[in-house]
N, C-alpha and C positions, 0 to 999 in steps of 0.2 A: 646522441641526439636524443632531446627531452621527449617523454611520451605526449602525445596530443591530446590525452584525457586525463583527469584527475582521478584518481582510484575510487575516491565516493562516487562519482558521476559512471564509472565502469560499472560499481556495485547496484547502482538504481536502474541503470540500462540493463543490467542482468535479471535483477528482480522483475521490470517489466516484461521482458523476454518468458521468462519463468511463467509468469500469469497468464500471459496470452497462449502459450504450449498448452498449460492447464486446461485451460478454457476450450481450445480447440479439443482436446483429447475428452472432453466431456466431463471433467472433473466438478464442474458447478453446474450442474444439471439445470435447465428450466431458467438460466440468465442469459441475458444479452448484453455484453459491453465488450470493451477492448481497453485495457489497462493502456496508461499514457504517462509518460514520464513528464513532470513539469517542477515548476518550484513554487507552487501554489500562489500563484500570482494572479488568481482570477479575481474580478470586481464583483461587488455584491449584486451588480445589476446582472451579472453574467447567470449568479444563483438563482434568481428570478425564472429565468429559462430553464432551468434545469429538469426536464420531463422525462429524461430516462438516468438509467443508472450510469455512473462513472465511477471509475476506478484511477485514483492518480498515485503515482510511485514519486516520491519527493524525497531528495537526496537532504538530510537534515545536517548531520555533523561529523567530525571526527571526534569520537567520544574518548580516544587514546593515542597516542603514539610512543612508541619507544625504538631503540635500536636493537634490532634483532642479532646482528651482527655485525662486524667492521664494513659491509658492504650491502646490508639491507636494513631497512626501516619497517617497522610494524605499524600498522595501522587498524583503527578498530571503526568501522564505518556504520552509521546507523542510517537507516531511510524508513522512513514512513508511508504505509499504504492507506490510504483514504477512499472509503467507501461512501458516495454521496447520490443521495437521490432526493429530488424534491416531489412531494406528492401533490397531485391536483384534486379537483373535487370527484374525479371519477375512481378515486382511491378511498372514498369516505364509507364507512359503513351505515347503517339507517339512524345512529345517533348522531353522525356528521363527524365522528372521530375517523382517524385513518384506521383500517382494518387490521386487527393484530397479525393476520396472517402475512399481510404486504412487511411489515415491520418484521416479523418473525423469521422471513425468509432471508432478510439482509443481515440480522442477528446470526443467522448459520453462516451466510458468506463469510462475515469476520472470522468466525470460529473455524471453517474450512481453510480460510488463508493462513489463519496462524498456525494451523497442523501442518499445512503445506510447507511452510517454512521452518519446521522442526525437523529438517535434515542435514547433512553435512556441507553438500556443494550446491551451486548455482551450476547448472549444466552449461550455461552459456559463457562463464567467468571461472573457470575451475581455480583461479587462485584464490578466491574466495571461501572461505570455510566458516560455518554457520556459528555463530556463539550464542544468540539468544534471540527469543521473539517473545514479546509481550501484548497485551492489549490494553493500551491506556485509556481508550473511550471505545465501549462496545456499542453504544448509541448516546446521543445526547438529546436528556428529554426538553432541555431549554429550545434547542433547535427545532425537536419535534413540534413542541406545543408553539412556540413563536412564529417559526417560518414553515413549519409542515415539511423539514429537511432531515433527513436520516444523514446522520453521520458517524460512520465508527472508523477507528484507527488501529493499526497495525503496526508497532515497531518493530523492524528485524535489524540485527547487528550481525556483521561479520567480521572476521579477521583477515586481514590482507597483508602479506611481505611482500615488499618492493624492493628490488635491487637499485643500489644506487649509482 
């Protein structure tokens, strides 16, 4: 009987569960959000209503596959963690710009998520072994300036061996 879920989806679900468990354990103090797995399929009009912190986990791709043995295939699965928050007028300083402290806290969250995933295993998907964690986007100046939207991205890659 074939698996009911792709390895890439299992890794994304594991990353989502790991973030939510860390949040419950108080690892990201002072922030309220729930990580949600998606395919980054939201519409631009939905971003306009983004008044709270969103953390999205998006399965990105299989970076590499190879035959581990006669009976197993090895996958390198990459997942993006997107941190998004739309700033309203209440987040302004006296100059009308977004308060630095608000952006600073989200930059710290991106760093904390990066560090959290620099360990060997996902507790909910132990077949996945950590390979690499990168921060392709700490924040987007264009999004902050043009849309008052914070957007940070962390890419996490895991090795998974799957029996054939």
